[in-house]
N, C-alpha and C positions, 0 to 999 in steps of 0.2 A: 740951350741946355735946360735942364729941369730945375725949377726953383726949390729952395728948401721948404717953402710953404706947400707946394704941390707934393713933395715927398712926405711931409708930415700928414697931409690930408689922405694920401693914398695908404699910408701905414695905418692910420686910425680906422680906415674903412675895411682893412684886410680882415677876413674872418674865415676860420675853418672850424668845422665840427666833426666829431668822429664817434663811432660806436666801437666798442672793443673788438679787435680782430679784423677790422675793415679799414680800407683807406679812408681818410677824411673826405668830407664833402666840402667843396669850396662854396662859400656864400658871399664873397666879396664882389667888387666891380669886375666886369669882363676884362680879361687880358686881351687887349687889341693889338699889341705889338710886343715882340721880344727883341731886345738889343743885346748883342754880344760884343764887348769891347775886348778884343784879344790882348792888346798891349797892357790892359789893366787887369786881365784875368777876372772880368766881371760880366755877369749876365743880369740884365734889368728887365723887369716886367712892367709894362705901362698900360694904363687905361687912357687912351688918347694921349694927352701930354702929361698926365700925372703918373709919377713913379709909385708903383704899388709895393715893389719888393726888389731887392737885389741880392745876388749870390756870388760868392767867390767860386771860381771854376778852374778846372784843369782842362788842357787841350791835347792835341796830338803831340807826339814826341818830337816833331820838327815844326813848331807852330808858326814860324814866320813865313809869310807869303800865302797865296791862294792855292788850295788843293788843285793839282792838275793831273794826277794819275794815281792809280791804285798803289798802295804801299809807300807813298811819299811821307806819311806821318803828319801831313798838314791838315788843319781845319779849314774848310772852305771860307771864302769871303764873298759877300754879296747878299742879295735878297732871295729868300726862299720861303717856304711854308711848312708848317707842321703837317705832315701828310699821313701819319699812321701812329698807332699806339701798340705797345707790347707789354702786357701785364705779366708775361712769363719770361722776360728777358734774362739772360745769364748775367746781366749787369743790373740786377734788381728790378727796376721798371725802366721803360724807355719810351721816348717820343721821337719818331722819325722826322728827319729833315729832308726836304725834296731835292737834295743834291743827288745826281747831277742834273742840271737844267739843260736846255738846248744849247746854250752857249758853251757850257762846260764840256758837253759831248763833242761839239764841233771843234773846240780847241784841242781836246785829247785826240780826236780822229786825225786832225792835221799833223799832230806830232807822232802819230802811229802808236799811241798807247791807250790803255784802258783807263777811263776817268775814275774808276772806283765807284763806290756807293756805300750804302748802309751807314750813313752818318746819322747819329742820334744824340739827343740829350739823355743821359742815363746816370745811374748810381755808380758807386765805387766798390768793387770787391775788396774784401779784407786785405788781401796781399798787396793792393796798390794804395792803401790809405797812407798818406804822408809823402807819397812820391809825386813830384810835380810833373805835369804834362806827360802823362803815361799812355794816353789813348792812341789809337791809330788814325785819329782825325775827328773823333767825337768830342762832345762837350760833357764833362763829368762834374757831378756834385756829390755830396754825401748821400747815403741811402735815406737818412731821415729827411733831408731836403727834397729828395726825389718823391718821397711819400707826400710831401706838401705840394710839390710842383705838379705832379701827375693829374690831380683833379682840377687844377686851375686852368689848364691849357686845352683848348678845343682844337680839333683837326681844322685846318684852314688858317690858323693863326699865323700872321706874318712874322718872320724872323729875319733880322738884318744882322749880319756878322761883319764887323769892321776890323781892320788891321789894328 
């Protein structure tokens, strides 16, 4: 687990700068890994073993278990990558997660179902603020938090989603 000292060091090194009307620019240590702890509703950003920042999250409307098909309301579990960015998302800003992977596709195919897709980390529309676990399988934070997160994460960043 991450020590309190590592957490404090990561927090002290965290830095954002912004110009009026634009997204902030991240000037802190590289985020080398994202960890999502579904049972704690927490997303952590790490630089190697040091915790940089953590966020409270909302998940899919049926969050327990691994996503196995389109429409099941589950947030996937396992190792993925951030593979795309959408600055024009209808959910404020969004970062794509590389679900489904080859194993997810094979499992869904064996069951005769569509594995689904379009899993993102994204903001929260006004109508969903205060509603727990409202997404269709995505990971949601506030829009202000998404403004902070979007410039921190590079395509290719590893994301591990745990039960």
